[in-house]
C-alpha positions as CSV (number, residue, x, y, z in Angstrom):
1,M,-0.1,0.2,0.0
2,V,3.0,2.4,0.3
3,L,3.8,2.6,-3.2
4,P,0.5,3.8,-4.6
5,A,0.7,6.4,-1.8
6,I,4.1,7.4,-2.9
7,H,2.9,7.4,-6.7
8,W,0.0,9.8,-5.7
9,L,2.3,12.2,-3.9
10,L,4.7,12.3,-6.5
11,R,2.2,12.9,-9.3
12,G,1.1,15.7,-7.2
13,W,4.0,17.1,-6.9
14,M,4.7,16.9,-10.6
15,R,1.6,18.7,-11.1
16,S,2.4,21.5,-8.6
17,R,6.0,21.8,-10.3
18,A,4.0,22.3,-13.7
19,G,2.2,25.4,-12.0
20,R,-1.0,23.7,-11.6
21,G,-0.9,24.5,-7.8
22,T,1.8,24.7,-5.5
23,G,1.5,25.2,-1.7
24,L,0.0,24.2,1.3
25,D,-3.7,24.2,0.5
26,T,-2.8,21.6,-2.5
27,Q,-0.8,19.3,-0.2
28,V,-3.6,19.4,2.3
29,E,-6.1,18.6,-0.4
30,Q,-3.9,15.9,-1.4
31,I,-3.4,14.3,1.8
32,R,-7.1,14.5,2.5
33,A,-7.7,12.4,-0.8
34,L,-5.2,9.9,0.3
35,A,-7.2,9.5,3.9
36,G,-10.2,9.3,2.0
37,R,-9.0,6.2,0.1
38,G,-8.3,4.5,3.2
39,F,-4.4,5.2,3.5
40,P,-3.6,4.8,7.3
41,S,-0.6,7.3,7.0
42,V,1.5,9.7,5.0
43,W,5.3,10.3,5.1
44,L,6.8,13.6,4.0
45,A,10.2,14.8,3.1
46,Q,11.8,17.9,3.7
47,M,12.9,18.9,0.2
48,F,12.4,21.3,-2.6
49,G,11.4,24.3,-0.6
50,G,8.2,23.0,1.2
51,D,8.4,22.9,4.9
52,A,7.3,19.2,5.8
53,L,6.9,20.1,9.4
54,T,4.4,22.9,8.6
55,T,2.7,20.4,6.2
56,I,2.2,18.0,9.0
57,A,1.0,20.6,11.6
58,V,-1.6,22.1,9.1
59,A,-3.1,18.8,7.8
60,G,-2.9,17.2,11.1
61,S,-5.4,19.5,12.4
62,Q,-7.5,19.3,9.4
63,V,-7.5,15.9,8.1
64,P,-8.8,13.3,10.9
65,G,-7.6,9.8,11.1
66,I,-4.4,9.6,9.4
67,E,-0.7,9.5,11.0
68,F,2.0,11.3,9.5
69,G,5.9,10.4,9.3
């Protein structure tokens, strides 16, 4: 189940790099979609300018029932 989640997030990251939505709101929506698909956790990396801890803090307050790593 980890590989589909990585593919989903990578696909979203690639879209954001193409100018179709960058930022925290887009990341939170992607995490919300993963939670809706039944994924129990999301792992974020600190890379390419986004702050992983900020994303975890905001998404954690808005998306119930998912764990972060």
